[in-house]
C-alpha positions as MATLAB code, in Angstrom:
seq = 'MGDVRTSVSAPVAESLKRLREPAVAQTLRSTAAATIAYVVALQLSDETAPLTAPLTALLVVQVTLYSTLTTSVRRVNSVVAGVLVAIAFSALVGLSWWSLGLIILASLVVGRLVRVSEFVPEVAISAMLVLGVTRVASTAWDRVLETLIGAAVGLLFNFLFVPPVWVDTAGESIEDLSRRMRRLLLRVGEGLTGSIPVERAVARLHEARRLDHDISEVDAALRQAEDSLRLNPRVREGLLHRVVLRTGLDTLEICTVVLRVLARTLADLAKERTEEALFPPEVGNALEDLIARVADAVVSFAVLVTTEVSESAERAEARLSGDLAAATRSRERVARLLLVGVQRHPRQWQLHGALLAEIDRMLDELNMENRSQRLMEELDRASREQRERHPRLAAARQWVRRRPRRGGRR';
ca = [
      -6.566    5.910  -42.221;
      -4.662    7.358  -39.247;
      -7.949    7.951  -37.406;
      -8.949    4.308  -37.966;
      -5.636    3.062  -36.545;
      -6.002    5.384  -33.588;
      -9.550    4.193  -32.914;
      -8.425    0.553  -33.095;
      -5.250    0.976  -31.045;
      -6.993    2.848  -28.230;
      -9.158   -0.144  -27.133;
      -6.153   -2.462  -27.496;
      -4.030   -0.217  -25.298;
      -6.838   -0.029  -22.760;
      -7.146   -3.827  -22.736;
      -3.391   -4.265  -22.215;
      -3.498   -1.758  -19.383;
      -6.323   -3.674  -17.705;
      -4.352   -6.927  -18.010;
      -1.697   -5.320  -15.797;
      -4.173   -4.493  -13.058;
      -3.753   -6.589   -9.878;
      -7.293   -8.001   -9.940;
      -7.030   -9.164  -13.580;
      -3.544  -10.607  -13.102;
      -4.667  -12.439   -9.962;
      -7.670  -13.942  -11.779;
      -5.662  -15.261  -14.735;
      -2.795  -16.606  -12.642;
      -5.056  -18.331  -10.099;
      -7.157  -19.948  -12.837;
      -4.105  -21.363  -14.623;
      -2.462  -22.650  -11.451;
      -5.660  -24.277  -10.131;
      -6.254  -26.073  -13.436;
      -2.681  -27.386  -13.562;
      -2.906  -28.548   -9.925;
      -6.096  -30.504  -10.693;
      -4.507  -32.247  -13.692;
      -1.444  -33.211  -11.635;
      -3.576  -34.440   -8.713;
      -5.613  -36.679  -11.058;
      -2.394  -38.523  -11.902;
      -1.040  -38.842   -8.353;
      -4.077  -39.111   -6.074;
      -6.485  -42.034   -5.617;
      -9.470  -39.685   -5.370;
     -11.758  -39.481   -8.391;
     -12.195  -35.707   -7.943;
      -9.161  -34.325   -6.041;
     -10.555  -30.831   -5.601;
      -8.363  -30.037   -2.616;
      -5.360  -29.590   -4.935;
      -6.880  -26.826   -7.109;
      -8.409  -25.246   -4.007;
      -4.987  -25.054   -2.382;
      -3.366  -23.703   -5.534;
      -6.130  -21.117   -5.779;
      -5.369  -19.881   -2.276;
      -1.592  -20.173   -2.556;
      -1.073  -18.299   -5.836;
      -1.273  -14.706   -4.681;
      -0.348  -11.554   -6.558;
       3.220  -11.442   -5.212;
       5.913  -14.062   -4.738;
       6.399  -13.145   -1.075;
       2.716  -13.618   -0.211;
       2.686  -16.879   -2.196;
       5.525  -18.306   -0.109;
       4.052  -17.249    3.218;
       0.536  -18.337    2.264;
       1.599  -21.773    1.028;
       3.442  -22.579    4.260;
       0.500  -21.540    6.427;
      -1.953  -23.359    4.169;
      -0.065  -26.669    4.302;
       0.394  -26.352    8.066;
      -3.327  -25.779    8.580;
      -4.366  -28.829    6.530;
      -1.790  -31.132    8.123;
      -2.808  -29.940   11.598;
      -6.479  -30.574   10.828;
      -5.760  -34.032    9.467;
      -3.745  -34.983   12.559;
      -6.541  -33.777   14.838;
      -9.061  -35.856   12.837;
      -6.900  -38.998   13.005;
      -6.438  -38.581   16.761;
     -10.178  -38.140   17.400;
     -11.163  -40.993   15.048;
      -9.066  -43.354   17.132;
     -10.710  -42.217   20.393;
     -14.334  -41.273   19.678;
     -16.853  -41.486   16.884;
     -18.688  -38.647   15.206;
     -21.497  -37.178   17.305;
     -22.671  -33.702   18.232;
     -20.476  -33.469   21.327;
     -17.390  -34.964   19.630;
     -17.878  -32.552   16.712;
     -17.822  -29.636   19.173;
     -14.654  -30.982   20.772;
     -13.023  -31.415   17.353;
     -13.820  -27.846   16.344;
     -12.563  -26.506   19.673;
      -9.352  -28.544   19.528;
      -8.750  -27.616   15.861;
      -9.114  -23.891   16.494;
      -6.778  -24.082   19.487;
      -4.210  -26.070   17.487;
      -4.521  -23.560   14.641;
      -3.574  -20.758   17.021;
      -0.641  -22.758   18.372;
       0.855  -23.555   14.947;
       0.419  -19.899   13.872;
      -1.410  -20.306   10.574;
      -2.895  -16.783   10.833;
      -5.938  -16.420    8.553;
      -6.062  -20.192    7.945;
      -7.127  -21.078   11.498;
     -10.664  -22.037   10.311;
      -9.063  -24.287    7.681;
      -7.717  -26.533   10.482;
     -11.253  -27.190   11.721;
     -12.600  -27.570    8.182;
      -9.951  -30.162    7.306;
     -10.627  -32.095   10.510;
     -14.398  -32.178    9.937;
     -14.109  -33.197    6.263;
     -11.734  -36.052    7.079;
     -13.715  -37.270   10.105;
     -16.954  -37.331    8.102;
     -15.842  -40.152    5.799;
     -15.635  -43.859    6.526;
     -11.992  -44.386    5.502;
     -10.421  -41.848    7.814;
      -6.754  -42.772    7.399;
      -6.681  -43.063    3.602;
      -8.849  -39.983    3.092;
      -6.700  -38.006    5.520;
      -3.448  -38.708    3.735;
      -5.060  -38.179    0.325;
      -6.095  -34.748    1.527;
      -2.556  -34.027    2.701;
      -1.172  -35.222   -0.653;
      -3.599  -33.027   -2.601;
      -2.728  -30.049   -0.421;
       0.978  -30.593   -1.032;
       0.339  -30.894   -4.769;
      -1.639  -27.668   -4.843;
       0.964  -25.812   -2.799;
       3.841  -27.144   -4.918;
       2.104  -26.217   -8.177;
       1.347  -22.751   -6.835;
       4.961  -22.193   -5.781;
       6.415  -23.532   -9.043;
       3.958  -21.442  -11.027;
       5.143  -18.258   -9.361;
       8.814  -19.249   -9.615;
       8.558  -20.022  -13.336;
       6.251  -17.096  -14.108;
       7.486  -14.463  -11.682;
       4.668  -12.140  -10.591;
       4.930   -8.556  -11.809;
       6.308   -5.785   -9.640;
       3.483   -3.460   -8.653;
       5.647   -0.411   -8.001;
       4.273    1.388  -11.059;
       0.714    0.806   -9.886;
       1.517    2.165   -6.432;
       3.359    5.102   -7.994;
       0.339    5.953  -10.133;
      -1.868    5.826   -7.039;
       0.460    8.206   -5.181;
       0.532   10.642   -8.109;
      -3.261   10.493   -8.476;
      -3.593   11.299   -4.774;
      -1.281   14.308   -5.129;
      -3.292   15.623   -8.072;
      -6.536   15.290   -6.122;
      -4.884   17.213   -3.299;
      -3.777   19.890   -5.776;
      -7.284   20.317   -7.178;
      -8.717   20.603   -3.681;
      -6.068   23.124   -2.646;
      -6.913   25.267   -5.669;
     -10.607   25.137   -4.796;
      -9.837   26.017   -1.172;
      -7.899   29.064   -2.357;
     -10.614   30.338   -4.703;
     -12.422   33.604   -4.000;
     -10.419   34.743   -0.985;
     -10.831   38.365   -2.063;
     -14.615   38.160   -1.793;
     -17.265   36.935    0.592;
     -17.258   33.134    0.639;
     -20.573   31.447    1.482;
     -20.295   29.338    4.613;
     -21.844   26.369    2.793;
     -19.074   26.383    0.190;
     -16.329   26.625    2.810;
     -17.855   23.747    4.777;
     -18.162   21.691    1.580;
     -14.423   22.119    0.974;
     -13.808   20.959    4.540;
     -15.847   17.800    3.930;
     -13.866   17.159    0.731;
     -10.641   17.419    2.701;
     -11.950   14.934    5.243;
     -12.808   12.463    2.484;
      -9.138   12.358    1.495;
      -8.670    9.899    4.373;
     -10.459    7.292    2.248;
      -8.129    8.011   -0.670;
      -5.138    7.578    1.639;
      -6.356    4.129    2.697;
      -6.730    3.038   -0.949;
      -3.224    4.225   -1.817;
      -1.903    2.506    1.311;
      -3.412   -0.801    0.130;
      -1.769   -0.405   -3.304;
       1.530    0.414   -1.620;
       1.378   -2.651    0.656;
       0.892   -4.782   -2.436;
       3.878   -3.104   -4.110;
       5.994   -3.699   -0.991;
       5.124   -7.402   -1.034;
       5.942   -7.625   -4.759;
       9.464   -6.335   -4.045;
      10.228   -8.910   -1.357;
      12.106  -12.011   -2.577;
      11.581  -10.940   -6.189;
      14.560  -11.806   -8.450;
      13.719   -8.892  -10.746;
      14.441   -6.329   -8.041;
      17.878   -5.499   -6.643;
      17.125   -2.556   -4.369;
      13.831   -3.762   -2.944;
      14.323   -2.211    0.498;
      15.184    1.185   -0.996;
      12.097    1.186   -3.230;
       9.848    0.225   -0.332;
      11.217    2.910    1.978;
      11.091    5.638   -0.695;
       7.447    4.962   -1.509;
       6.388    4.463    2.113;
       8.004    7.659    3.386;
       6.584    9.542    0.416;
       3.067    8.399    1.229;
       3.603    9.257    4.903;
       4.520   12.808    3.882;
       1.430   13.156    1.692;
      -0.719   11.793    4.512;
       0.601   14.496    6.847;
      -0.104   17.083    4.152;
      -3.711   15.882    3.867;
      -4.138   16.375    7.608;
      -2.736   19.899    7.336;
      -4.959   20.545    4.323;
      -7.978   19.530    6.383;
      -6.952   21.949    9.136;
      -6.404   24.683    6.537;
      -9.901   24.150    5.168;
     -11.273   24.282    8.715;
      -9.504   27.608    9.387;
     -10.958   29.164    6.221;
     -14.402   27.804    7.117;
     -14.133   29.477   10.537;
     -13.146   32.746    8.878;
     -16.087   32.473    6.494;
     -18.445   32.059    9.460;
     -17.023   35.212   11.090;
     -17.164   37.340    7.917;
     -20.455   36.526    6.250;
     -21.139   40.045    4.989;
     -17.660   41.181    3.977;
     -14.673   40.047    2.017;
     -12.584   37.326    3.617;
      -9.377   39.317    2.963;
      -8.486   42.636    1.331;
      -7.725   42.276   -2.413;
      -3.951   42.409   -2.060;
      -3.861   39.860    0.771;
      -6.417   37.592   -0.873;
      -4.558   37.525   -4.203;
      -1.266   36.819   -2.431;
      -2.850   33.953   -0.472;
      -4.364   32.442   -3.615;
      -0.953   32.575   -5.302;
       0.707   30.957   -2.268;
      -1.817   28.118   -2.032;
      -1.480   27.469   -5.795;
       2.311   27.225   -5.476;
       1.999   24.821   -2.541;
      -0.396   22.740   -4.659;
       2.180   22.564   -7.454;
       4.865   21.541   -4.954;
       2.692   18.651   -3.713;
       2.465   17.178   -7.228;
       6.190   17.744   -7.867;
       6.987   15.913   -4.631;
       4.859   12.918   -5.656;
       6.534   12.798   -9.077;
       9.968   12.841   -7.430;
       9.036   10.027   -5.044;
       7.729    7.776   -7.828;
      10.525    8.450  -10.356;
      13.219    5.755  -10.631;
      15.361    6.752  -13.645;
      18.232    8.998  -12.565;
      17.813   11.644  -15.289;
      14.078   11.891  -14.720;
      14.676   12.039  -10.964;
      17.050   14.951  -11.413;
      14.472   16.849  -13.436;
      11.779   16.075  -10.848;
      14.079   17.238   -8.059;
      14.859   20.478   -9.897;
      11.147   21.075  -10.459;
      10.317   20.486   -6.797;
      13.159   22.760   -5.729;
      11.833   25.537   -7.981;
       8.258   25.103   -6.713;
       9.372   25.210   -3.076;
      11.539   28.290   -3.675;
       8.628   30.098   -5.352;
       6.274   29.065   -2.549;
       8.745   30.303    0.078;
       9.007   33.702   -1.578;
       5.246   33.935   -1.820;
       4.953   32.906    1.811;
       7.211   35.761    2.949;
       5.073   38.263    1.046;
       1.865   36.868    2.562;
       3.398   36.991    6.059;
       4.182   40.697    5.675;
       0.720   41.503    4.349;
      -1.025   39.519    7.097;
       1.057   41.251    9.764;
       0.095   44.691    8.454;
      -3.554   43.668    8.220;
      -3.655   42.287   11.755;
      -2.069   45.458   13.111;
      -4.754   47.542   11.453;
      -7.698   45.226   12.102;
      -6.861   42.668   14.816;
     -10.104   40.709   14.466;
      -9.589   36.926   14.307;
      -5.827   37.442   14.352;
      -5.353   33.909   15.623;
      -6.940   32.498   12.457;
      -4.555   34.523   10.299;
      -1.628   33.092   12.230;
      -3.077   29.592   11.926;
      -3.246   29.924    8.121;
       0.424   30.816    7.953;
       1.423   28.044   10.385;
      -0.441   25.417    8.366;
       1.215   26.473    5.125;
       4.595   26.453    6.889;
       3.960   22.888    8.034;
       3.221   21.702    4.495;
       6.320   23.403    3.093;
       8.406   21.883    5.876;
       7.105   18.391    5.112;
       7.874   18.796    1.404;
      11.357   20.195    2.051;
      13.993   18.044    0.334;
      16.541   18.225    3.147;
      14.004   16.961    5.672;
      12.947   14.345    3.148;
      16.517   13.056    2.698;
      17.129   12.932    6.443;
      13.930   11.017    7.091;
      14.697    8.633    4.241;
      18.109    7.793    5.728;
      16.569    7.289    9.175;
      13.933    4.911    7.784;
      16.546    2.979    5.795;
      18.670    2.547    8.927;
      15.651    1.470   10.955;
      14.478   -1.026    8.307;
      17.987   -2.483    7.948;
      18.317   -2.831   11.725;
      14.930   -4.568   11.991;
      15.898   -6.907    9.157;
      19.142   -7.848   10.944;
      17.311   -8.439   14.213;
      14.645  -10.548   12.513;
      17.147  -12.680   10.552;
      20.445  -12.567   12.478;
      21.953  -15.625   10.780;
      21.296  -14.284    7.308;
      22.778  -10.922    8.273;
      25.863  -12.637    9.718;
      26.315  -14.675    6.533;
      26.140  -11.545    4.383;
      28.688   -9.822    6.595;
      31.009  -12.814    6.386;
      30.788  -12.856    2.567;
      31.594   -9.142    2.394;
      34.610   -9.420    4.705;
      36.123  -12.539    3.166;
      37.734  -10.987    0.024;
      39.346   -8.254    2.139;
      41.094  -10.792    4.368;
      42.261  -12.711    1.323;
      43.671   -9.543   -0.181;
      45.655   -8.752    2.946;
      47.245  -12.144    2.997;
];
């Protein structure tokens, strides 16, 4: 009986997990908002098929509340600008091939001037659709009305049904990236006590280079999470969450670059030592142990970055501290062994030094003191940029904070 429940609950859990994915959530939310916008437009518009309203709602309802607000404003501006261009041209010239070219040119220029970003083509599209009908004025304002209906429905939809916060999704992406880096680090450190085929070393280098694609995917998930934190009533410390995740991904990105250089150094060593062991047994075993400890530290760092609960964060911090301490001790042992080996056999000494420097760079990036300092610097920079971008809002917040103190003194 327990096996039956497990077999039934597994697909249900998988289905619920998929419902939380951005693509699925976007599909369901956009469908509902577009349908509601069409029903409302049927009651308020004179058009028999007011499709502009659901089209606008479809474009306005994005995954996050912040992108919904910014998109709706640009969308309405683009349609209104296109309608005004069409009305102006309808009063001056008719529709012909040369007037159509002028309309498109003027619409695209106006779209740049009113700063509608990706909706610049929508200005020209609105102008052409309105100018192509016989009743220019009535059709133009019907199109504006439908656009306003679609935008209003999209905004209300996201205000009443607040979009989810995608921090967990971004956190999972960051942790998955760290685990892929760990697996690659372990493969890079395999067989250092023997002769490594050049083909295998080069294959590891290509794997390290492909991590750039993984970084770009995680960056896209993180941008979505950052947008979901802006203007979201569910989140109190939105700026802190954004900075923590962003700086964490920046650190992992630097580590992937160093990992690629590390793989290149080992590939160069493999090319120089095709018929002998890459390192003596003692040095090779020590290097494998060091690389494995660095790999563990990478995952511990990602877990710390993506952990929000204080108790869990303390455990993650303690784990990272232990991994870094073990890696540092292993690093000192490897440094001594490499120094003795280079003194005895100075061949490719520069590659030995490069290996140690690359591992030092990764440990330095994962260091918690450097992490805390960089986090404070990024928080200060983000706060300063926010004040410069919205000076009146910053002044109002400062006034609210100072007001009770003055009252208390009196």
